[in-house]
KEDREN-524320 format. One record per residue (C-alpha): residue number from 0; x, y, z. Coordinates in steps of 0.25 Angstrom, whole numbers, plus 5000, padded with zeros to 4 digits. Example, Ala and Ser with C-alpha at 12.3 -4.5 7.8 and 13.67 -1.06 7.14 Angstrom:
KEDREN-524320
resi, east, north, up
0, 5049, 4982, 5031;
1, 5055, 4996, 5029;
end
This chain:
KEDREN-524320
resi, east, north, up
0, 4982, 5320, 5516;
1, 4975, 5322, 5529;
2, 4972, 5336, 5536;
3, 4970, 5340, 5550;
4, 4956, 5338, 5548;
5, 4958, 5323, 5547;
6, 4967, 5323, 5559;
7, 4956, 5329, 5567;
8, 4947, 5318, 5562;
9, 4956, 5307, 5566;
10, 4957, 5314, 5580;
11, 4943, 5315, 5581;
12, 4941, 5300, 5577;
13, 4950, 5297, 5588;
14, 4941, 5304, 5598;
15, 4928, 5298, 5593;
16, 4934, 5283, 5593;
17, 4940, 5281, 5606;
18, 4936, 5267, 5606;
19, 4946, 5263, 5595;
20, 4957, 5257, 5602;
21, 4970, 5251, 5598;
22, 4976, 5249, 5612;
23, 4968, 5236, 5613;
24, 4977, 5230, 5601;
25, 4985, 5218, 5607;
26, 4998, 5223, 5602;
27, 5011, 5230, 5606;
28, 5012, 5241, 5595;
29, 5024, 5250, 5593;
30, 5024, 5264, 5598;
31, 5027, 5276, 5589;
32, 5028, 5290, 5593;
33, 5027, 5299, 5581;
34, 5036, 5312, 5583;
35, 5031, 5323, 5574;
36, 5038, 5336, 5571;
37, 5029, 5348, 5573;
38, 5040, 5359, 5570;
39, 5036, 5371, 5562;
40, 5044, 5366, 5549;
41, 5033, 5355, 5548;
42, 5024, 5366, 5542;
43, 5032, 5367, 5530;
44, 5027, 5359, 5517;
45, 5035, 5348, 5510;
46, 5030, 5353, 5497;
47, 5025, 5367, 5493;
48, 5009, 5367, 5495;
49, 5009, 5354, 5502;
50, 5005, 5350, 5517;
51, 5014, 5354, 5528;
52, 5024, 5344, 5533;
53, 5016, 5344, 5546;
54, 5003, 5341, 5539;
55, 5010, 5329, 5532;
56, 5015, 5324, 5545;
57, 5002, 5325, 5552;
58, 4996, 5317, 5541;
59, 5006, 5306, 5541;
60, 5006, 5305, 5556;
61, 4991, 5303, 5555;
62, 4993, 5293, 5544;
63, 5003, 5284, 5552;
64, 4994, 5285, 5564;
65, 4981, 5280, 5557;
66, 4989, 5269, 5550;
67, 4997, 5264, 5562;
68, 4989, 5267, 5574;
69, 4985, 5253, 5576;
70, 4999, 5248, 5575;
71, 5008, 5258, 5582;
72, 5006, 5265, 5595;
73, 5007, 5279, 5589;
74, 5010, 5292, 5596;
75, 5014, 5306, 5593;
76, 5024, 5317, 5598;
77, 5025, 5330, 5591;
78, 5037, 5340, 5592;
79, 5039, 5350, 5596;
80, 5028, 5351, 5607;
81, 5023, 5361, 5610;
82, 5032, 5370, 5601;
83, 5045, 5375, 5597;
84, 5055, 5365, 5602;
85, 5048, 5357, 5613;
86, 5050, 5342, 5612;
87, 5039, 5334, 5606;
88, 5027, 5329, 5614;
89, 5020, 5316, 5613;
90, 5006, 5320, 5609;
91, 5001, 5305, 5607;
92, 5006, 5293, 5615;
93, 5008, 5281, 5606;
94, 4996, 5271, 5606;
95, 4988, 5263, 5596;
96, 4977, 5270, 5589;
97, 4983, 5284, 5590;
98, 4980, 5289, 5576;
99, 4969, 5299, 5580;
100, 4976, 5303, 5593;
101, 4988, 5307, 5585;
102, 4980, 5314, 5575;
103, 4974, 5323, 5585;
104, 4987, 5326, 5592;
105, 4995, 5330, 5580;
106, 4996, 5345, 5581;
107, 4993, 5356, 5571;
108, 5004, 5361, 5562;
109, 5016, 5367, 5569;
110, 5019, 5381, 5571;
111, 5025, 5389, 5559;
112, 5038, 5392, 5567;
113, 5043, 5388, 5581;
114, 5042, 5373, 5582;
115, 5055, 5366, 5581;
116, 5061, 5352, 5579;
117, 5065, 5346, 5593;
118, 5067, 5332, 5588;
119, 5077, 5327, 5598;
120, 5069, 5332, 5610;
121, 5056, 5326, 5605;
122, 5062, 5312, 5602;
123, 5068, 5313, 5617;
124, 5054, 5316, 5623;
125, 5046, 5307, 5614;
126, 5056, 5295, 5617;
127, 5053, 5298, 5632;
128, 5039, 5296, 5630;
129, 5034, 5284, 5639;
130, 5025, 5279, 5627;
131, 5039, 5275, 5620;
132, 5045, 5268, 5632;
133, 5038, 5255, 5630;
134, 5047, 5247, 5621;
135, 5037, 5236, 5619;
136, 5030, 5246, 5609;
137, 5043, 5248, 5601;
138, 5042, 5263, 5603;
139, 5047, 5273, 5592;
140, 5046, 5287, 5587;
141, 5045, 5294, 5573;
142, 5051, 5307, 5572;
143, 5044, 5315, 5560;
144, 5052, 5328, 5558;
145, 5054, 5339, 5547;
146, 5067, 5346, 5553;
147, 5079, 5345, 5562;
148, 5082, 5345, 5577;
149, 5078, 5360, 5579;
150, 5076, 5369, 5590;
151, 5078, 5384, 5591;
152, 5091, 5382, 5599;
153, 5097, 5373, 5588;
154, 5111, 5369, 5588;
155, 5118, 5359, 5577;
156, 5120, 5349, 5590;
157, 5105, 5348, 5591;
158, 5104, 5342, 5576;
159, 5107, 5327, 5582;
160, 5099, 5328, 5594;
161, 5088, 5319, 5588;
162, 5097, 5309, 5584;
163, 5101, 5308, 5599;
164, 5087, 5308, 5603;
165, 5084, 5296, 5593;
166, 5095, 5288, 5600;
167, 5089, 5291, 5613;
168, 5075, 5286, 5608;
169, 5082, 5273, 5603;
170, 5089, 5271, 5615;
171, 5076, 5271, 5622;
172, 5070, 5261, 5613;
173, 5062, 5270, 5604;
174, 5065, 5270, 5589;
175, 5064, 5283, 5581;
176, 5059, 5284, 5567;
177, 5063, 5297, 5559;
178, 5055, 5304, 5548;
179, 5061, 5317, 5542;
180, 5050, 5325, 5535;
181, 5054, 5335, 5524;
182, 5067, 5340, 5519;
183, 5071, 5348, 5531;
184, 5074, 5336, 5540;
185, 5088, 5334, 5546;
186, 5090, 5321, 5538;
187, 5103, 5319, 5545;
188, 5098, 5319, 5559;
189, 5086, 5311, 5555;
190, 5094, 5300, 5548;
191, 5102, 5298, 5560;
192, 5090, 5298, 5569;
193, 5084, 5286, 5562;
194, 5097, 5278, 5562;
195, 5098, 5281, 5577;
196, 5083, 5278, 5579;
197, 5084, 5264, 5574;
198, 5074, 5267, 5563;
199, 5083, 5270, 5551;
200, 5077, 5266, 5538;
201, 5083, 5252, 5533;
202, 5094, 5254, 5523;
203, 5095, 5270, 5526;
204, 5108, 5278, 5525;
205, 5112, 5281, 5540;
206, 5121, 5292, 5533;
207, 5110, 5300, 5525;
208, 5113, 5313, 5532;
209, 5113, 5322, 5520;
210, 5102, 5330, 5514;
211, 5101, 5322, 5502;
212, 5103, 5308, 5508;
213, 5093, 5297, 5505;
214, 5090, 5284, 5512;
215, 5089, 5290, 5525;
216, 5087, 5283, 5538;
217, 5075, 5292, 5543;
218, 5062, 5293, 5535;
219, 5062, 5305, 5526;
220, 5048, 5311, 5521;
221, 5047, 5322, 5512;
222, 5032, 5320, 5509;
223, 5019, 5316, 5515;
224, 5020, 5303, 5508;
225, 5034, 5300, 5513;
226, 5030, 5304, 5527;
227, 5019, 5294, 5527;
228, 5028, 5283, 5521;
229, 5039, 5285, 5532;
230, 5029, 5285, 5544;
231, 5022, 5272, 5538;
232, 5036, 5266, 5537;
233, 5039, 5270, 5551;
234, 5025, 5264, 5556;
235, 5027, 5251, 5549;
236, 5041, 5249, 5556;
237, 5036, 5254, 5570;
238, 5023, 5245, 5569;
239, 5030, 5232, 5563;
240, 5028, 5219, 5570;
241, 5040, 5214, 5577;
242, 5044, 5200, 5583;
243, 5040, 5202, 5597;
244, 5028, 5194, 5600;
245, 5020, 5207, 5600;
246, 5009, 5213, 5590;
247, 5017, 5225, 5586;
248, 5008, 5230, 5575;
249, 4995, 5228, 5582;
250, 4989, 5219, 5572;
251, 4985, 5207, 5581;
252, 4997, 5199, 5577;
253, 5010, 5196, 5583;
254, 5023, 5196, 5576;
255, 5016, 5193, 5562;
256, 5024, 5193, 5549;
257, 5037, 5195, 5555;
258, 5048, 5188, 5547;
259, 5062, 5191, 5546;
260, 5075, 5186, 5539;
261, 5083, 5176, 5547;
262, 5096, 5169, 5544;
263, 5106, 5159, 5549;
264, 5119, 5152, 5543;
265, 5110, 5144, 5534;
266, 5103, 5156, 5527;
267, 5092, 5165, 5529;
268, 5077, 5164, 5531;
269, 5066, 5171, 5538;
270, 5060, 5170, 5552;
271, 5047, 5174, 5558;
272, 5043, 5180, 5571;
273, 5033, 5171, 5580;
274, 5029, 5177, 5594;
275, 5040, 5187, 5595;
276, 5051, 5177, 5590;
277, 5059, 5176, 5577;
278, 5059, 5162, 5573;
279, 5058, 5152, 5561;
280, 5070, 5157, 5553;
281, 5069, 5150, 5539;
282, 5083, 5150, 5536;
283, 5089, 5136, 5534;
284, 5090, 5127, 5547;
285, 5104, 5124, 5551;
286, 5108, 5110, 5550;
287, 5119, 5100, 5554;
288, 5132, 5103, 5546;
289, 5135, 5094, 5536;
290, 5147, 5094, 5526;
291, 5140, 5099, 5514;
292, 5146, 5113, 5512;
293, 5134, 5120, 5519;
294, 5133, 5126, 5532;
295, 5122, 5117, 5537;
296, 5122, 5122, 5552;
297, 5122, 5136, 5547;
298, 5134, 5140, 5557;
299, 5142, 5147, 5546;
300, 5151, 5136, 5544;
301, 5150, 5125, 5533;
302, 5153, 5111, 5535;
303, 5161, 5113, 5548;
304, 5168, 5099, 5552;
305, 5167, 5094, 5538;
306, 5179, 5089, 5531;
307, 5172, 5090, 5517;
308, 5159, 5093, 5511;
309, 5149, 5081, 5510;
310, 5149, 5075, 5496;
311, 5162, 5080, 5491;
312, 5172, 5071, 5486;
313, 5187, 5070, 5485;
314, 5197, 5061, 5478;
315, 5205, 5053, 5488;
316, 5217, 5043, 5486;
317, 5228, 5043, 5476;
318, 5229, 5044, 5461;
319, 5243, 5039, 5459;
320, 5248, 5026, 5453;
321, 5237, 5015, 5453;
322, 5229, 5023, 5464;
323, 5216, 5030, 5461;
324, 5208, 5041, 5469;
325, 5195, 5038, 5475;
326, 5184, 5048, 5480;
327, 5181, 5053, 5495;
328, 5167, 5059, 5498;
329, 5163, 5068, 5509;
330, 5152, 5063, 5517;
331, 5141, 5071, 5525;
332, 5150, 5071, 5537;
333, 5160, 5079, 5530;
334, 5171, 5067, 5530;
335, 5177, 5060, 5517;
336, 5174, 5046, 5515;
337, 5184, 5036, 5511;
338, 5191, 5036, 5497;
339, 5182, 5028, 5487;
340, 5188, 5022, 5474;
341, 5203, 5024, 5478;
342, 5213, 5015, 5472;
343, 5224, 5015, 5484;
344, 5239, 5012, 5482;
345, 5245, 4998, 5482;
346, 5258, 4991, 5484;
347, 5268, 4994, 5473;
348, 5271, 4982, 5463;
349, 5280, 4981, 5452;
350, 5269, 4983, 5440;
351, 5272, 4996, 5435;
352, 5261, 5003, 5442;
353, 5262, 5013, 5454;
354, 5254, 5004, 5464;
355, 5257, 5012, 5477;
356, 5253, 5025, 5470;
357, 5265, 5032, 5475;
358, 5268, 5038, 5461;
359, 5280, 5027, 5458;
360, 5279, 5014, 5450;
361, 5284, 5001, 5455;
362, 5291, 5008, 5467;
363, 5295, 5001, 5480;
364, 5304, 4990, 5485;
365, 5307, 4978, 5475;
366, 5302, 4968, 5485;
367, 5288, 4974, 5485;
368, 5287, 4976, 5470;
369, 5292, 4962, 5464;
370, 5292, 4947, 5470;
371, 5306, 4944, 5476;
372, 5310, 4958, 5475;
373, 5312, 4957, 5460;
374, 5314, 4971, 5453;
375, 5302, 4979, 5447;
376, 5306, 4983, 5433;
377, 5295, 4992, 5426;
378, 5283, 4985, 5433;
379, 5289, 4971, 5431;
380, 5296, 4963, 5442;
381, 5309, 4956, 5437;
382, 5308, 4941, 5442;
383, 5323, 4938, 5440;
384, 5336, 4946, 5442;
385, 5343, 4950, 5429;
386, 5358, 4946, 5426;
387, 5368, 4956, 5431;
388, 5378, 4960, 5421;
389, 5390, 4968, 5425;
390, 5391, 4980, 5416;
391, 5403, 4979, 5406;
392, 5415, 4987, 5410;
393, 5418, 4999, 5403;
394, 5433, 4999, 5407;
395, 5439, 4985, 5405;
396, 5453, 4990, 5409;
397, 5448, 4994, 5423;
398, 5438, 4983, 5425;
399, 5442, 4975, 5437;
400, 5444, 4960, 5434;
401, 5437, 4951, 5444;
402, 5446, 4942, 5452;
403, 5449, 4929, 5446;
404, 5444, 4933, 5432;
405, 5453, 4929, 5420;
406, 5464, 4939, 5414;
407, 5461, 4945, 5401;
408, 5466, 4935, 5389;
409, 5464, 4922, 5398;
410, 5452, 4914, 5395;
411, 5452, 4908, 5409;
412, 5458, 4907, 5422;
413, 5464, 4896, 5429;
414, 5454, 4887, 5435;
415, 5443, 4896, 5429;
416, 5432, 4892, 5421;
417, 5433, 4891, 5406;
418, 5434, 4903, 5398;
419, 5435, 4904, 5384;
420, 5449, 4910, 5379;
421, 5450, 4922, 5372;
422, 5454, 4921, 5357;
423, 5467, 4929, 5360;
424, 5472, 4919, 5369;
425, 5470, 4907, 5358;
426, 5478, 4916, 5348;
427, 5489, 4918, 5358;
428, 5490, 4903, 5361;
429, 5491, 4899, 5346;
430, 5502, 4910, 5344;
431, 5510, 4904, 5355;
432, 5509, 4889, 5349;
433, 5513, 4894, 5335;
434, 5525, 4901, 5341;
435, 5529, 4888, 5349;
436, 5528, 4879, 5336;
437, 5537, 4888, 5328;
438, 5548, 4888, 5339;
439, 5548, 4872, 5339;
440, 5550, 4872, 5324;
441, 5562, 4881, 5325;
end
């Protein structure tokens, strides 16, 4: 761990090497104003026998400045200044190559008592500094504090003042990062400050407002190592190259290594920043829509205007009687082709088959089924008319006798055709003849 002697050495190095200049670098670096709590409570120790919080904070600030002075225009604000509840004062204006100047400007340990924590007032004064008015440098602040918003005239309404100050800074185009140092911080207020400042840790719990809450949105540091990690993460975020056609991290390259996910209706891919413009998304390129069950033109609709899906098939025609179904195929235009292989209905004939595929056999007009209108019987045309025999009477007593027909017992009628005489008639005539012969003999 560095001591104040090392800080003095860095300050001396800055005085002895004025020729070292970062201002000539052809870049537009981000500006970060470090707002450091110099309240009396920073004299306390994180662990018994260890260094004070102030000593740890000073070392962490110098580590950050040394590592990032060529990438970020760094500045320093200390509060309260000069003492008690005065708003902080910017003691080093943001610029590249400021590590030595910051080391020199860092004050000694705060007084044992009497210095309070005017976070809200300090943030308002710092945000109004002209050095943070140039939006081309993506201005931001990082607040490092170990306490609450506090002055001797404290009221409970003052607790949320820093949240409102962060909102005002954000409205002015200045992002505010928040670092809580030690266990005595106002975790609820700091969490809301990070959210309002637009610097919440990704995936954090915006409602982490209790003492035992985890996954907070601000950076909580409870050790020297944790403070270094938090400040390094913030510096990486501040100095990151963005797609704007500018060398943001002052490494001599513009928009290098910038890729991001991209997507369209066809799927996902990545795109690369070139000269300040995102381009070259590797997602599948939209194509003309074809009827294949795929959203080819990536408009969110599949096979619009298609009747069917290309390559699909369906049966067509009838399967009744002698008919047989064929197959239709969907072409690439999404239309059904003609029915292939179908057996279609024919005229019905007398053959015991359903020729017209209507579910009935040998039906239809007789003239259409057989020559000369002959009847169709079980699939065969009857070529001659069968004799018609009147049915026998079931009641001869009441059966009407046709006009001119012979009377019962008569074999013929006068002038009629020959008709065999009934046997009864012959017997009657024989009896009459015998009777006549006997009368003559008598």
